[in-house]
Structure formats: structure tokens, C-alpha cells
C-alpha positions as CSV (number, residue, x, y, z in Angstrom):
1,M,-0.1,-0.2,0.0
2,T,1.4,3.3,-1.3
3,L,1.3,6.0,1.5
4,P,0.1,9.7,0.4
5,T,2.5,11.7,0.5
6,P,2.7,13.9,3.3
7,L,1.2,17.2,3.0
8,A,3.6,20.8,2.8
9,A,4.3,22.3,5.8
10,A,2.7,25.5,7.1
11,E,6.4,27.7,6.6
12,E,7.0,26.0,3.1
13,I,3.3,27.3,2.2
14,H,3.6,30.6,3.2
15,T,6.9,30.8,1.9
16,H,5.7,29.0,-1.7
17,L,2.7,32.0,-1.5
18,V,5.1,35.3,-0.5
19,D,7.3,34.5,-3.4
20,Q,4.4,33.8,-6.4
21,L,2.9,36.5,-5.5
22,N,6.1,38.8,-5.6
23,L,6.3,37.3,-9.3
24,A,2.9,38.1,-10.1
25,L,3.7,41.7,-8.5
26,R,6.2,42.2,-11.2
27,R,4.2,40.3,-14.4
28,P,0.9,40.5,-13.6
29,G,-0.2,40.1,-17.0
30,M,1.5,37.2,-17.3
31,Y,-0.5,35.5,-13.8
32,G,-3.8,37.1,-14.6
33,G,-3.9,40.5,-13.7
34,E,-5.7,41.8,-10.3
35,A,-7.8,38.7,-10.0
36,A,-4.4,36.5,-9.1
37,L,-2.9,39.2,-6.9
38,R,-6.1,39.2,-5.1
39,I,-6.6,35.5,-4.8
40,L,-2.7,35.1,-3.9
41,I,-3.4,37.8,-1.0
42,D,-6.3,36.2,0.4
43,H,-4.3,32.8,0.8
44,L,-1.4,34.4,2.4
45,L,-4.2,36.4,4.7
46,F,-5.5,32.6,5.4
47,V,-2.2,30.9,6.6
48,E,-1.2,34.2,8.8
49,R,-4.8,33.7,10.4
50,R,-6.2,37.3,9.8
51,P,-8.7,37.4,6.9
52,E,-10.3,40.2,8.4
53,A,-7.3,42.4,7.0
54,W,-8.6,41.8,3.6
55,A,-12.2,43.9,4.7
56,Q,-10.1,46.4,6.7
57,L,-7.2,46.7,3.6
58,Q,-10.8,47.2,1.2
59,R,-12.3,49.8,3.3
60,G,-9.2,52.0,3.7
61,W,-9.0,52.1,-0.4
62,E,-12.6,52.8,-0.9
63,D,-12.5,55.7,1.4
64,R,-8.9,57.1,-0.1
65,G,-10.8,56.5,-3.8
66,L,-8.8,53.7,-5.0
67,W,-11.3,50.9,-4.5
68,T,-14.8,51.0,-6.9
69,S,-17.0,48.3,-8.2
70,I,-14.5,46.7,-10.3
71,G,-11.3,47.1,-7.6
72,I,-8.6,49.3,-8.1
73,A,-8.8,49.5,-11.8
74,G,-11.6,51.9,-11.9
75,A,-9.6,54.0,-10.3
76,F,-7.1,54.3,-13.1
77,Q,-9.4,54.1,-15.6
78,D,-10.8,58.1,-15.6
79,L,-7.2,58.9,-14.7
80,F,-4.6,56.8,-17.3
81,P,-4.9,55.6,-20.7
82,A,-5.1,52.1,-21.6
83,Q,-2.5,49.3,-20.7
84,A,-1.3,46.3,-22.8
85,D,-0.7,45.6,-18.9
86,C,-2.1,45.7,-15.3
87,H,1.2,46.9,-14.0
88,Q,-0.2,50.3,-12.6
89,I,-2.7,48.3,-10.2
90,S,-0.5,46.2,-9.4
91,S,1.8,48.9,-7.4
92,V,-1.1,49.6,-5.3
93,Y,-1.0,45.7,-4.2
94,A,2.7,46.0,-3.7
95,E,2.0,49.1,-1.0
96,F,-0.1,46.2,1.1
97,A,2.7,43.4,0.1
98,Q,5.2,45.9,1.9
99,Q,3.5,46.8,4.7
100,S,2.8,43.0,5.2
101,G,6.5,42.2,5.5
102,W,5.9,40.0,1.2
103,L,7.4,42.3,-0.9
104,K,11.2,41.3,-1.7
105,P,12.5,44.7,-3.3
106,D,15.6,44.6,-5.7
107,R,17.1,47.8,-3.7
108,V,16.0,50.3,-0.8
109,L,16.7,53.4,-0.5
110,T,18.8,55.2,2.2
111,E,16.8,57.3,4.2
112,E,18.6,60.4,3.1
113,A,18.3,59.3,-0.4
114,Y,14.1,58.3,0.1
115,E,13.5,62.2,2.0
116,A,15.6,63.9,-0.8
117,L,13.5,61.6,-3.1
118,T,10.0,62.6,-2.2
119,G,11.6,66.0,-1.2
120,R,12.0,67.1,-5.1
121,V,9.8,64.5,-6.9
122,R,6.6,66.6,-7.5
123,R,8.9,69.8,-8.9
124,W,11.0,67.6,-11.0
125,A,7.7,65.7,-12.2
126,A,6.3,69.5,-14.0
127,A,8.4,68.6,-17.1
128,D,7.7,66.0,-19.6
129,R,10.0,62.9,-18.6
130,T,10.9,59.5,-20.2
131,W,11.8,56.0,-18.2
132,A,15.6,57.0,-18.5
133,D,14.9,59.7,-17.1
134,V,13.4,58.3,-13.7
135,T,16.5,55.8,-13.7
136,A,19.0,58.6,-14.4
137,E,18.0,60.5,-11.7
138,F,16.9,58.4,-8.7
139,G,18.8,54.9,-10.1
140,S,17.0,51.7,-10.5
141,P,13.9,51.2,-8.8
142,S,13.4,49.3,-5.8
143,V,10.8,47.1,-7.8
144,L,9.4,46.7,-11.4
145,F,6.0,46.4,-12.4
146,G,6.0,45.2,-15.9
147,G,9.0,44.0,-18.0
148,N,12.1,45.4,-19.7
149,N,10.9,46.1,-23.2
150,P,10.7,50.1,-23.8
151,L,7.6,49.4,-26.1
152,Y,5.2,48.8,-23.2
153,G,4.3,50.4,-20.0
154,K,5.6,50.2,-16.6
155,T,5.6,51.3,-12.8
156,L,8.8,51.5,-10.9
157,G,8.5,51.7,-7.5
158,Y,10.9,53.1,-5.0
159,L,11.6,52.7,-1.2
160,T,12.8,52.1,2.1
161,E,13.1,49.1,4.5
162,D,10.6,51.3,6.8
163,P,7.4,49.4,5.6
164,Q,5.5,52.4,7.0
165,Q,6.8,54.7,4.6
166,P,5.3,55.2,1.2
167,M,6.4,53.6,-1.6
168,V,7.2,56.4,-4.3
169,V,5.9,55.1,-7.8
170,F,6.4,56.7,-11.3
171,H,3.8,55.6,-13.8
172,L,5.1,55.5,-17.1
173,W,3.4,54.6,-20.8
174,N,4.2,54.0,-23.9
175,G,1.2,53.7,-26.6
176,S,-0.2,55.5,-29.9
177,G,-2.3,58.8,-29.5
178,P,-6.5,58.7,-29.4
179,G,-7.9,57.3,-32.6
180,T,-4.5,55.4,-34.2
181,E,-4.0,51.6,-33.6
182,S,-0.5,52.0,-35.0
183,W,2.5,49.3,-33.9
184,P,5.1,50.0,-32.6
185,P,4.5,52.8,-30.7
186,E,5.6,56.3,-31.7
187,Q,7.9,56.8,-28.4
188,E,10.7,54.9,-27.9
189,Q,10.5,54.6,-24.9
190,P,7.5,54.9,-22.3
191,Q,6.7,58.1,-20.9
192,L,6.0,58.8,-17.5
193,L,2.3,60.3,-17.3
194,A,2.3,60.7,-13.1
195,V,4.6,60.0,-9.8
196,R,2.2,58.7,-6.9
197,F,2.8,58.2,-3.3
198,G,1.2,59.2,0.1
199,V,-1.4,57.9,2.3
200,G,-4.3,60.3,1.4
201,S,-6.6,60.4,-1.5
202,F,-5.8,58.7,-4.7
203,P,-6.0,61.9,-6.7
204,G,-4.5,63.8,-4.4
205,S,-1.1,61.0,-4.4
206,L,-0.8,61.9,-8.4
207,T,1.3,64.4,-9.7
208,F,1.3,64.5,-13.8
209,T,3.4,65.6,-16.0
210,P,2.0,67.6,-18.9
211,E,2.3,64.2,-20.9
212,G,-0.2,62.7,-18.1
213,E,-2.4,65.4,-18.6
214,R,-2.6,65.6,-22.4
215,Q,-3.0,61.3,-22.1
216,K,-6.0,61.3,-19.8
217,P,-9.4,59.3,-21.4
218,T,-12.3,61.7,-21.9
219,I,-15.3,61.0,-22.8
220,G,-16.2,58.6,-25.6
221,D,-12.3,58.5,-26.1
222,P,-11.7,55.4,-28.5
223,R,-9.1,53.4,-26.6
224,G,-10.2,50.1,-25.0
225,R,-9.4,49.1,-21.7
226,T,-7.6,46.0,-21.1
227,Y,-6.8,46.0,-17.2
228,G,-6.1,42.2,-16.0
229,A,-4.9,41.4,-20.0
């Protein structure tokens, strides 16, 4: 008689879920988008015996204008052009992962570097910037949400070791203007649309570049939305 294979220990399950969440945060389109992030977080909260944290998180997001009937995606759809991926949404889930001790950054800023970044980034974003401009000015990100292909948008997150310090997030986009579907995109690399950080309201946390203002969707915008693709 063959004995059943022993189940993995709770610690192994937890480690596996954390690893999977970190992969899904970086490449959300490959893992199923926002729904996959919610499932992974739900499993982690179950393993940690704090399932009530999801409802608390959802209420907090709703109070800030980040949660809608279609999830985080709804908060972005009136302010950002359509994306080929949901990396901008992923960065919001990553903030909770950071606070929960799950996020594994590729780099952390010193306290001095973080203060310098937050002290000047809103003024810096008053001009149009590119992906290369961001990394040249502030270094490589703590987390890259999205791939390295410059033809696609992506989001860059910068953080310190202190989980209570808000992540500084750069939302970058590459695509075609309204009414056009040209490929490859008109720009050779992603353009910065907005910088986001802070624990207040979602609109109040955003500083749009001139390009970000130009690319805001309007009523009847022909560019469809593919969040979670």
C-alpha cells in the first residue's frame, strides 16, 4: 500500500505564496492580473490567520478613492490611458505587500535618499520625462512592475526598509494617441505620466506630468481598456 505524500508544512506554504506573489506583482499580466493578486493575498492572509485584514484593506482603499465596483482598475480608468498590462494596479497591491512584510525589493533607498526623492519629485515631474530620465535621476527602482521591453508601459516603485514609509511610484506609458492603433508605438520608450505617493486620497497622491495631462482619457475616448490582460 502506497502511503500518501505528506503535505507541505505551513512555513513552506507561506514561503511559496510569498514567492508567487512577488512574481505576480512584477508581471501581473502573465499571472492573471488583479484577480490573481487578490487570490494570492487572500491565501496569504488565511495562512497567517488574519482574513479580516482584506476587508479592512478594502475599506481603506475605498475611503481613499482607490476601490471601485471593478476593483483598483476602476480608480485608474478615468485618469490613465489604456495599458497592455495592469502594472499600475499591481503597484497598489505591492504597497500592502510591503506593509505586510511580503514584498522582496531589488533595492532599498537609504532614509536620506528617500527624503531627497520625496522632497523634490513633485517639482521634478512638472516637466515631461521618460523611463531613462527617471532611472538616471533616481537610480534603479526597488521594484519594476512590468517587463524591460521599452515598447510597453511599466511602473517603477522606490521604497526604504521602513514598511510605514509610502512607496514612491512612477507610472510610465507607451502607446498610440486617440484613434490610432499603430505598432510599434510612436515613442521609443515609455513616457512618465504621473508620480504617486502618500497615504491620503488617490487623486491627491498623483502629480501628473504635462504628458500625463495630455493623455488623460476623455468622454468617448476610442482607446479601450484592457486591465488584467
